[in-house]
C-alpha positions as CSV (number, residue, x, y, z in Angstrom):
1,M,-19.6,35.6,5.9
2,G,-16.1,35.0,4.0
3,L,-15.4,36.5,0.5
4,K,-18.5,34.9,-0.7
5,R,-20.0,38.1,0.7
6,W,-18.2,40.4,-2.4
7,L,-17.9,37.2,-5.1
8,P,-20.0,35.4,-7.3
9,P,-20.6,31.6,-6.5
10,Q,-18.7,30.7,-9.6
11,A,-15.6,32.6,-8.5
12,I,-16.1,31.1,-4.6
13,G,-16.2,27.6,-6.3
14,V,-12.8,28.0,-8.6
15,L,-10.9,29.5,-5.8
16,T,-12.0,27.0,-3.0
17,F,-11.1,24.1,-5.3
18,A,-7.7,25.8,-6.0
19,G,-7.1,26.4,-2.7
20,M,-8.0,22.7,-1.8
21,F,-5.7,21.4,-4.4
22,V,-3.1,23.9,-3.3
23,V,-3.3,22.4,0.5
24,L,-2.9,18.6,-1.0
25,M,-0.2,19.2,-3.1
26,F,1.6,20.6,0.0
27,W,0.7,18.2,2.8
28,A,0.3,15.0,0.5
29,G,2.2,15.4,-2.6
30,L,5.4,17.1,-0.5
31,L,5.0,15.4,3.1
32,I,2.8,12.3,2.9
33,L,3.6,10.8,-0.4
34,P,7.8,10.5,0.4
35,A,6.6,8.9,3.5
36,A,4.3,6.5,1.7
37,I,6.9,5.6,-0.4
38,V,9.3,4.3,2.2
39,K,6.4,2.8,3.9
40,L,5.7,0.8,0.8
41,L,9.3,-0.2,0.0
42,V,10.8,-1.0,3.7
43,P,7.7,-2.7,5.3
44,L,9.6,-2.5,9.0
45,P,6.9,-2.9,11.6
46,A,8.8,-0.3,14.2
47,L,9.6,2.1,11.3
48,T,5.8,1.4,9.7
49,R,4.4,2.5,13.0
50,Q,6.7,5.9,13.1
51,L,5.5,6.6,9.2
52,D,1.7,5.6,10.3
53,R,2.0,8.6,13.1
54,W,3.4,10.9,10.8
55,I,1.2,10.5,8.4
56,A,-1.8,10.5,10.4
57,W,-0.8,13.7,11.5
58,C,-0.1,15.3,8.3
59,A,-3.7,14.2,7.2
60,G,-5.6,14.8,10.4
61,Y,-4.0,18.4,11.2
62,G,-2.3,19.3,8.4
63,W,-4.5,18.9,5.5
64,V,-8.2,19.1,7.0
65,G,-6.5,22.0,9.3
66,G,-5.5,23.6,5.6
67,N,-8.7,23.0,4.2
68,Q,-10.5,24.5,7.4
69,Q,-8.6,27.7,7.0
70,V,-9.5,27.8,2.8
71,F,-13.3,27.3,3.7
72,Q,-13.7,29.7,6.6
73,L,-11.6,32.6,4.4
74,L,-14.3,32.0,1.3
75,H,-17.7,30.8,2.5
76,G,-17.3,31.8,6.5
77,R,-17.9,29.6,9.6
78,R,-20.7,26.8,9.3
79,E,-24.0,28.0,10.1
80,N,-26.1,25.2,11.1
81,L,-24.0,22.7,13.3
82,Q,-25.7,20.9,16.1
83,V,-23.5,18.5,18.5
84,N,-25.4,16.5,21.0
85,G,-23.3,14.6,23.4
86,A,-19.3,14.8,24.5
87,L,-16.5,13.6,22.3
88,D,-13.0,12.9,22.9
89,P,-10.3,13.0,20.3
90,S,-8.2,10.5,22.3
91,R,-10.8,7.5,22.2
92,S,-12.0,5.2,19.1
93,W,-15.6,6.2,17.3
94,M,-17.9,4.4,15.0
95,I,-19.5,7.2,12.9
96,V,-22.6,6.4,10.0
97,C,-23.9,9.1,7.9
98,N,-26.5,9.2,5.2
99,H,-24.7,9.7,1.9
100,Q,-25.8,12.6,-1.0
101,S,-22.7,13.6,-2.5
102,W,-18.9,13.7,-2.5
103,A,-19.0,17.0,-0.7
104,D,-20.4,14.6,2.6
105,I,-16.6,13.3,3.3
106,L,-15.6,16.7,3.1
107,I,-17.8,18.3,5.8
108,L,-17.1,15.1,7.9
109,F,-13.8,16.1,7.9
110,D,-14.5,19.5,8.6
111,V,-16.9,18.7,11.5
112,M,-15.0,15.9,13.2
113,Y,-11.8,18.0,13.3
114,G,-10.3,18.3,16.3
115,R,-13.3,16.2,18.1
116,T,-12.2,12.8,17.0
117,P,-9.2,10.9,15.7
118,F,-8.5,11.3,12.0
119,P,-11.7,9.8,10.1
120,R,-10.9,6.6,7.8
121,F,-13.8,5.6,5.4
122,F,-14.4,2.3,3.6
123,L,-13.6,3.2,-0.1
124,K,-14.4,1.5,-3.1
125,R,-11.4,-0.2,-4.6
126,E,-11.5,1.7,-7.9
127,L,-10.7,4.8,-6.3
128,I,-7.0,3.4,-5.2
129,W,-6.4,4.6,-9.1
130,I,-6.9,8.7,-8.7
131,P,-3.5,10.0,-8.8
132,L,-2.1,10.8,-5.5
133,V,-5.4,10.5,-3.6
134,G,-5.4,6.8,-4.1
135,F,-2.0,5.9,-2.7
136,V,-2.4,8.8,0.1
137,C,-5.7,6.8,1.0
138,W,-3.7,3.8,1.2
139,A,-0.8,5.4,3.4
140,L,-3.6,6.2,5.7
141,D,-4.8,2.1,5.7
142,M,-8.0,2.9,4.6
143,P,-9.7,-0.2,3.2
144,F,-10.4,-0.5,-0.4
145,M,-13.8,-2.8,-1.0
146,K,-14.9,-4.7,-3.9
147,R,-18.3,-4.4,-4.5
148,N,-19.2,-7.9,-6.5
149,S,-22.2,-8.3,-8.4
150,A,-24.9,-10.9,-7.6
151,A,-24.0,-12.7,-10.6
152,A,-20.4,-12.7,-9.8
153,I,-21.2,-14.1,-6.2
154,A,-23.1,-16.6,-7.7
155,K,-20.4,-18.0,-10.1
156,N,-18.0,-18.0,-7.0
157,P,-19.6,-17.8,-3.9
158,D,-16.3,-17.2,-2.1
159,L,-16.2,-13.8,-3.4
160,R,-18.8,-12.9,-0.7
161,N,-16.3,-12.8,1.7
162,Q,-13.7,-10.8,-0.1
163,D,-15.1,-7.5,2.0
164,L,-15.5,-8.9,5.3
165,E,-11.7,-10.1,5.0
166,T,-10.7,-6.7,4.3
167,T,-12.7,-5.6,7.1
168,R,-11.0,-7.9,9.2
169,G,-7.3,-6.7,8.7
170,F,-8.5,-3.2,8.8
171,C,-10.0,-3.9,12.4
172,E,-6.8,-6.0,13.5
173,K,-4.7,-3.0,12.8
174,F,-6.6,-0.3,14.8
175,K,-7.0,-2.4,17.7
176,R,-4.1,-0.6,19.9
177,R,-4.6,2.7,18.5
178,P,-7.5,5.6,18.4
179,I,-9.5,5.8,15.5
180,A,-12.8,7.1,13.8
181,V,-14.2,4.3,11.6
182,V,-17.1,6.1,8.7
183,N,-19.6,3.7,7.3
184,F,-21.7,5.0,4.8
185,V,-24.3,2.1,5.8
186,E,-26.6,2.8,2.4
187,G,-23.4,1.8,0.5
188,T,-24.0,4.3,-2.3
189,R,-24.7,8.0,-2.6
190,Y,-28.7,8.5,-2.7
191,T,-30.8,9.8,-5.5
192,P,-34.6,9.4,-5.7
193,E,-34.0,7.1,-8.6
194,K,-31.9,4.5,-6.4
195,A,-34.7,4.4,-3.6
196,Q,-37.8,3.9,-5.9
197,A,-35.5,1.1,-7.8
198,K,-34.3,-0.8,-4.7
199,G,-37.8,-0.1,-2.8
200,S,-36.8,2.4,-0.2
201,P,-38.9,2.5,2.9
202,Y,-37.4,5.7,3.6
203,R,-38.1,9.4,2.3
204,H,-35.0,10.6,2.0
205,L,-32.4,7.8,2.3
206,L,-31.7,4.5,0.8
207,R,-32.0,1.3,3.0
208,P,-29.3,0.5,5.1
209,K,-26.8,-2.3,4.7
210,S,-25.6,-4.2,7.9
211,G,-23.3,-6.9,7.0
212,G,-19.7,-4.8,6.9
213,F,-20.9,-2.3,9.8
214,S,-21.7,-5.4,12.4
215,F,-18.3,-6.8,11.4
216,T,-16.9,-3.9,12.6
217,L,-18.2,-3.6,15.7
218,N,-17.9,-7.1,16.3
219,A,-14.1,-6.9,15.8
220,M,-13.8,-3.6,17.4
221,G,-16.7,-2.7,19.4
222,E,-15.3,-2.8,23.1
223,Q,-12.8,-0.3,21.8
224,F,-15.3,2.2,20.7
225,A,-16.5,5.1,22.8
226,G,-19.4,4.9,21.4
227,L,-21.6,5.9,18.0
228,I,-21.2,9.4,16.1
229,D,-24.7,9.0,14.3
230,V,-24.4,12.0,11.7
231,T,-27.3,13.5,9.6
232,I,-26.6,16.0,6.6
233,V,-29.3,17.9,4.7
234,Y,-28.4,20.0,1.9
235,L,-29.8,23.3,0.7
236,P,-32.5,22.5,-2.3
237,T,-30.1,23.2,-5.4
238,G,-32.8,22.1,-8.2
239,N,-31.8,19.7,-10.8
240,T,-29.3,22.0,-12.5
241,R,-25.9,21.4,-10.5
242,S,-24.4,18.9,-8.2
243,K,-24.7,19.3,-4.3
244,L,-20.5,19.2,-4.5
245,W,-20.4,22.3,-6.8
246,S,-23.0,24.1,-4.8
247,W,-21.2,23.1,-1.7
248,L,-17.7,24.3,-3.1
249,C,-19.3,27.3,-4.2
250,G,-20.0,28.4,-0.6
251,E,-23.9,27.9,-0.9
252,Q,-24.1,25.4,1.4
253,N,-23.0,27.0,4.8
254,A,-26.4,27.0,6.1
255,A,-26.9,23.2,5.3
256,Y,-27.9,21.6,8.5
257,V,-25.6,18.9,9.9
258,Q,-26.7,17.2,13.2
259,V,-24.4,15.2,15.0
260,D,-25.9,12.6,18.0
261,V,-23.5,10.8,20.2
262,K,-25.3,7.4,21.4
263,P,-24.0,4.3,23.0
264,L,-23.2,1.0,21.0
265,P,-25.6,-1.5,22.6
266,A,-23.6,-4.0,24.1
267,E,-25.8,-7.0,23.2
268,L,-25.2,-6.5,19.2
269,L,-21.3,-6.1,19.8
270,G,-20.4,-9.8,19.6
271,G,-22.6,-11.9,17.2
272,N,-22.4,-13.8,14.0
273,Y,-23.9,-11.8,11.6
274,Q,-23.3,-14.0,8.3
275,D,-24.7,-16.8,10.1
276,D,-26.9,-16.4,13.1
277,E,-30.6,-15.2,11.5
278,A,-31.8,-14.2,15.0
279,F,-29.1,-12.0,15.7
280,R,-29.1,-10.4,12.0
281,E,-32.9,-9.4,12.4
282,R,-32.0,-7.9,16.0
283,F,-28.9,-5.8,14.3
284,Q,-30.9,-4.8,11.5
285,A,-34.0,-3.7,13.4
286,W,-31.3,-1.5,15.2
287,V,-29.8,-0.1,12.3
288,N,-33.3,0.3,10.8
289,D,-34.4,2.1,13.8
290,L,-31.5,4.6,13.3
291,W,-32.3,5.2,9.5
292,T,-36.2,5.9,10.8
293,D,-35.1,8.6,13.2
294,K,-32.3,10.4,10.9
295,D,-35.4,10.0,7.9
296,A,-37.4,11.9,10.2
297,V,-34.5,14.4,11.1
298,I,-34.1,15.3,7.4
299,D,-38.1,15.3,7.3
300,R,-38.6,17.8,9.7
301,T,-35.6,20.0,8.2
302,L,-36.6,20.2,5.0
303,V,-40.1,21.8,6.3
304,K,-38.0,24.7,7.0
305,D,-38.5,27.7,4.2
306,W,-35.4,27.1,2.1
307,V,-35.8,28.7,-1.1
308,P,-34.1,26.6,-4.1
309,L,-30.5,27.8,-5.2
310,V,-30.9,30.0,-8.2
311,A,-28.8,27.6,-11.1
312,S,-26.1,30.8,-11.2
313,S,-23.1,28.4,-10.8
314,G,-23.2,26.1,-13.8
């Protein structure tokens, strides 16, 4: 059960944040940051390869492992994790997951620890300016994507290809070493308001966006051992606080996480999503089927007699 058995949720939330901050400062501030500065200032290929290994080890085993110890001390062990299929940390994987909260990222790091290589995320470009975190993410070769508006693309059609070029460079770098690539296919965090505004056909998900997903599979598909389909279902928190704060307070250990290891369809690994309409329709239909199944998993899970958490953590 962890220390949450004896302490109120607010205290657990503060201690969890403080513990994670200490772990971040040690591994990222003291060990990764100096290596990242050398990587930036001395871009020699042989040196960069050695620094990349060191940075990935510090992040994957040091930072994530340290966070796990904080979670287990304060929260206890995760209660509802179901992994369907075999995973291998020495192989590359494509990970897709529904997206509801910043806590999704921390949960994915926790769940994939020791099961896959260190996960890399497609991040919004604005996040690179977060002190320390943005620079460390750059050092870890996480791709930063610029989400151009429809109006901006209409004025300058070349902007449509910016994210694809970023994805191309990212895929090229990791063709020769194991990687777990995380794609939040919805493109943004789910809320009922966004779902309604975007006309989502799903009860608990936004409509998936498949262009970048398809491009990554096209560039690296043969390297991936398979698809890891992750579904996260949080306990209801009411409208008084965020899922992230609820998770920090140790209230989400009974949240349901389902991991399904699936094969990647060979016929969808090589195709021109942009220009081949028939291929684009086949690929989108496959992703839509994944999302229909995921929506059903969430639906079945929410049928459980989950009482909304009391708004005691502010």
